[in-house]
C-alpha positions in Angstrom: -2.6 -18.6 -18.8 -0.4 -16.7 -21.8 -2.5 -15.1 -23.4 -3.4 -13.3 -19.9 -0.7 -12.0 -19.1 -0.6 -10.6 -22.8 -3.8 -9.4 -23.2 -2.9 -6.9 -19.5 0.5 -6.2 -20.4 -0.1 -5.4 -24.2 -2.5 -2.1 -23.2 0.1 -1.3 -20.4 3.3 -2.1 -23.2 0.9 0.6 -26.1 0.3 4.0 -23.3 4.0 3.2 -22.0 5.7 3.5 -25.4 3.7 6.1 -26.7 7.0 8.7 -26.5 5.0 11.4 -25.6 3.6 9.0 -22.1 7.3 8.2 -21.1 8.7 11.5 -21.5 6.0 13.1 -18.8 6.0 9.2 -16.7 10.1 10.3 -16.7 8.9 13.7 -16.0 6.8 12.9 -12.6 9.5 10.0 -11.5 10.9 12.0 -8.8 7.8 14.7 -8.2 4.2 15.5 -8.8 4.2 17.9 -11.2 0.8 19.9 -12.6 -0.1 20.3 -15.9 1.7 23.5 -16.9 5.3 22.6 -15.2 4.9 19.8 -17.2 4.9 21.8 -20.3 7.9 23.3 -19.0 9.3 19.3 -18.6 8.3 17.7 -22.0 7.9 20.9 -24.3 4.2 19.2 -24.5 0.9 21.5 -25.3 -1.0 21.4 -22.3 -4.0 19.8 -24.5 -1.8 17.2 -24.8 -0.6 16.4 -21.5 -3.7 16.5 -20.6 -5.5 14.2 -23.3 -1.8 12.0 -22.1 -2.5 11.7 -18.4 -5.8 10.7 -18.9 -4.9 7.6 -20.3 -1.7 7.3 -17.6 -4.4 7.3 -15.2 -6.6 5.2 -16.2 -4.4 2.6 -16.6 -3.4 3.2 -13.1 0.0 4.5 -13.7 -0.5 8.1 -12.6 -2.8 9.2 -9.6 -3.5 13.2 -9.1 -4.2 15.0 -5.6 -6.1 19.0 -5.6 -4.0 21.3 -4.4 -5.8 24.9 -4.3 -6.3 25.6 -8.1 -4.5 22.7 -8.9 -4.2 19.2 -9.6 -0.2 17.9 -8.8 -0.3 14.7 -10.8 2.3 12.0 -9.5 3.4 8.4 -10.2 1.2 5.7 -8.6 3.5 2.5 -6.9 2.9 0.4 -9.8 3.5 3.6 -12.0 7.1 4.0 -10.2 7.4 0.6 -10.3 7.1 0.4 -14.2 9.2 3.6 -15.4 12.1 2.1 -13.4 12.6 -1.1 -14.8 11.8 0.4 -18.2 14.4 2.9 -17.7 17.0 0.0 -16.1 16.9 -2.2 -20.3 20.5 -1.8 -21.1 20.4 -1.1 -24.7 
């Protein structure tokens, strides 16, 4: 029971806990963005953003939608809930 929860939550914490991925999630919190827009918001390289977006998609936090030549990324409902929970934590 508790082991099952740990096995599910552990990889998610690892993904979200990485600073660059957290910056991407925060940038996607209010609007969808293409990789070039995420470059401006996060100050990360396009290749690094693409790598992180793949990981975020694989965990179900982010989804994408192609509009013309560009692919726009946005938070899934699960991703939106996760980022709101993280940002609500008082330190």
